[in-house]
DRENDO-1510 file (C-alpha; in Angstrom, 1 decimal, always signed):
<recs>
REC; n; res; u; v; w
REC; 1; MET; +69.1; +73.4; +139.1 .
REC; 2; THR; +70.3; +76.7; +137.6 .
REC; 3; SER; +72.9; +77.0; +135.0 .
REC; 4; THR; +74.9; +78.6; +137.3 .
REC; 5; ASP; +74.3; +75.2; +140.1 .
REC; 6; LEU; +75.9; +72.8; +136.7 .
REC; 7; ALA; +78.8; +75.0; +136.4 .
REC; 8; ASP; +79.7; +75.1; +140.2 .
REC; 9; VAL; +79.5; +71.4; +140.0 .
REC; 10; GLU; +81.8; +71.2; +136.3 .
REC; 11; TYR; +84.6; +73.4; +137.8 .
REC; 12; VAL; +84.8; +70.9; +141.4 .
REC; 13; VAL; +84.9; +67.9; +138.7 .
REC; 14; ARG; +87.0; +69.5; +136.6 .
REC; 15; THR; +89.2; +70.9; +139.4 .
REC; 16; LEU; +89.4; +67.1; +140.7 .
REC; 17; ALA; +90.4; +65.7; +137.2 .
REC; 18; GLN; +93.2; +67.8; +136.5 .
REC; 19; THR; +94.6; +67.3; +140.0 .
REC; 20; ALA; +94.7; +63.6; +139.5 .
REC; 21; VAL; +96.4; +64.2; +136.4 .
REC; 22; ASP; +98.8; +66.8; +137.5 .
REC; 23; ASN; +99.3; +64.8; +140.8 .
REC; 24; GLU; +100.1; +61.1; +139.3 .
REC; 25; LYS; +103.6; +60.6; +140.7 .
REC; 26; GLU; +102.5; +62.0; +144.3 .
REC; 27; PHE; +99.5; +59.6; +144.3 .
REC; 28; GLY; +101.0; +56.6; +142.8 .
REC; 29; ASP; +104.1; +57.2; +145.6 .
REC; 30; LEU; +101.7; +57.4; +148.3 .
REC; 31; ASP; +99.4; +54.2; +147.4 .
REC; 32; ALA; +103.2; +52.6; +147.0 .
REC; 33; VAL; +103.8; +52.8; +150.8 .
REC; 34; VAL; +100.9; +50.7; +151.4 .
REC; 35; GLY; +99.5; +48.6; +148.2 .
REC; 36; ASP; +101.2; +48.5; +144.5 .
REC; 37; GLY; +101.5; +52.4; +143.6 .
REC; 38; ASP; +99.6; +52.3; +140.5 .
REC; 39; LEU; +96.8; +54.3; +142.2 .
REC; 40; GLY; +98.0; +57.5; +140.5 .
REC; 41; TYR; +98.4; +56.1; +137.0 .
REC; 42; SER; +95.1; +55.0; +137.5 .
REC; 43; LEU; +93.7; +58.1; +138.4 .
REC; 44; ALA; +95.8; +60.1; +135.9 .
REC; 45; ARG; +94.4; +57.7; +133.2 .
REC; 46; GLY; +90.3; +58.3; +134.2 .
REC; 47; PHE; +90.2; +61.6; +134.7 .
REC; 48; GLU; +92.5; +62.2; +131.7 .
REC; 49; LYS; +90.1; +60.8; +130.3 .
REC; 50; VAL; +87.2; +62.7; +131.7 .
REC; 51; LEU; +89.0; +66.0; +130.3 .
REC; 52; ALA; +89.4; +64.5; +126.8 .
REC; 53; ASP; +85.7; +63.6; +126.4 .
REC; 54; TRP; +84.6; +67.1; +128.3 .
REC; 55; ASP; +82.9; +68.8; +125.7 .
REC; 56; THR; +80.9; +65.3; +125.0 .
REC; 57; PHE; +79.0; +65.0; +128.5 .
REC; 58; LYS; +75.2; +65.7; +128.2 .
REC; 59; ARG; +74.5; +68.6; +130.5 .
REC; 60; ASP; +70.9; +68.9; +130.9 .
REC; 61; ASP; +71.1; +69.0; +134.4 .
REC; 62; VAL; +73.7; +68.4; +137.3 .
REC; 63; ALA; +72.5; +64.4; +137.6 .
REC; 64; THR; +72.6; +63.9; +134.3 .
REC; 65; PHE; +76.5; +65.3; +134.0 .
REC; 66; LEU; +77.6; +63.4; +136.8 .
REC; 67; GLN; +75.9; +60.0; +135.6 .
REC; 68; GLN; +78.2; +60.6; +132.4 .
REC; 69; ILE; +81.2; +61.6; +134.5 .
REC; 70; ALA; +80.5; +58.1; +136.7 .
REC; 71; LEU; +80.5; +55.8; +133.5 .
REC; 72; THR; +83.5; +57.2; +131.8 .
REC; 73; ILE; +85.2; +56.8; +135.1 .
REC; 74; SER; +84.1; +53.4; +135.5 .
REC; 75; SER; +85.3; +52.4; +132.2 .
REC; 76; ARG; +88.2; +53.9; +132.7 .
REC; 77; ILE; +90.7; +53.8; +135.6 .
REC; 78; GLY; +91.3; +49.8; +135.9 .
REC; 79; GLY; +91.2; +48.1; +139.5 .
REC; 80; THR; +89.1; +48.4; +142.4 .
REC; 81; SER; +89.6; +52.6; +142.0 .
REC; 82; GLY; +87.4; +52.6; +139.0 .
REC; 83; PRO; +83.9; +51.2; +140.5 .
REC; 84; LEU; +84.8; +53.2; +143.8 .
REC; 85; TRP; +85.2; +56.0; +141.8 .
REC; 86; GLY; +82.4; +55.3; +139.5 .
REC; 87; THR; +79.7; +54.8; +142.5 .
REC; 88; ALA; +80.9; +57.8; +144.1 .
REC; 89; PHE; +79.9; +59.7; +141.2 .
REC; 90; LEU; +76.7; +58.0; +140.4 .
REC; 91; ARG; +75.7; +57.9; +143.8 .
REC; 92; ALA; +76.0; +61.8; +143.8 .
REC; 93; SER; +74.7; +62.1; +140.9 .
REC; 94; THR; +71.3; +60.0; +142.7 .
REC; 95; ALA; +71.1; +62.5; +145.4 .
REC; 96; ALA; +71.4; +65.5; +142.6 .
REC; 97; LYS; +68.1; +64.4; +141.3 .
REC; 98; THR; +66.5; +65.2; +144.5 .
REC; 99; VAL; +67.5; +68.7; +145.2 .
REC; 100; ASP; +66.4; +71.9; +143.6 .
REC; 101; THR; +69.2; +74.0; +143.9 .
REC; 102; MET; +72.7; +73.5; +144.7 .
REC; 103; ASP; +73.1; +74.6; +148.1 .
REC; 104; GLY; +75.2; +73.4; +151.2 .
REC; 105; ALA; +72.6; +71.3; +152.1 .
REC; 106; ALA; +72.9; +69.5; +148.6 .
REC; 107; VAL; +76.3; +69.2; +148.9 .
REC; 108; VAL; +76.4; +67.7; +151.7 .
REC; 109; SER; +73.9; +65.3; +150.9 .
REC; 110; MET; +75.8; +64.4; +147.9 .
REC; 111; LEU; +79.2; +63.9; +148.7 .
REC; 112; ARG; +77.0; +61.6; +152.1 .
REC; 113; ALA; +75.8; +59.4; +149.1 .
REC; 114; ALA; +79.3; +59.2; +147.3 .
REC; 115; THR; +81.2; +57.9; +150.9 .
REC; 116; ASP; +78.1; +55.5; +151.0 .
REC; 117; GLY; +78.5; +53.9; +147.8 .
REC; 118; ILE; +82.1; +53.8; +148.3 .
REC; 119; MET; +81.8; +52.3; +151.6 .
REC; 120; ALA; +79.0; +49.4; +150.0 .
REC; 121; ARG; +81.4; +49.2; +147.1 .
REC; 122; GLY; +84.4; +48.1; +149.1 .
REC; 123; ASN; +82.9; +46.8; +151.9 .
REC; 124; ALA; +84.7; +49.8; +153.7 .
REC; 125; SER; +84.1; +51.9; +157.2 .
REC; 126; LEU; +86.1; +54.9; +158.2 .
REC; 127; GLY; +89.3; +53.8; +160.1 .
REC; 128; ASP; +90.0; +50.4; +157.4 .
REC; 129; LYS; +92.6; +52.4; +156.1 .
REC; 130; THR; +91.0; +53.0; +152.4 .
REC; 131; LEU; +89.9; +55.6; +149.9 .
REC; 132; LEU; +87.5; +56.5; +152.9 .
REC; 133; ASP; +90.1; +57.1; +154.8 .
REC; 134; ALA; +92.2; +59.4; +152.4 .
</recs>
């Protein structure tokens, strides 16, 4: 892995985290249509912690960085979202260990691993109106 690969992954994770924080109300409103409406709050609190701890995460490689994100999210986001998002990042981390460069195939592999993790953890499939469909 190159430092460019890590920088690209950091950019994606930071953008995801900031988006979750910035859109707390919108995510809560969407969740309220079919759920209890706490998704926005939960995601915002978890990703605020990611942003607050940003400089403390180990950056030995992409896999290590993503594992640190997974642990932070799992410990901070409540309800079912914490385990689901934590599993997604952890599975992406595991997939990142198997690649030498962060090319399109590697990204697809990481996203598939994350999706498979969400499906396994949540016992869900596409079409079940869960995080996978969103």
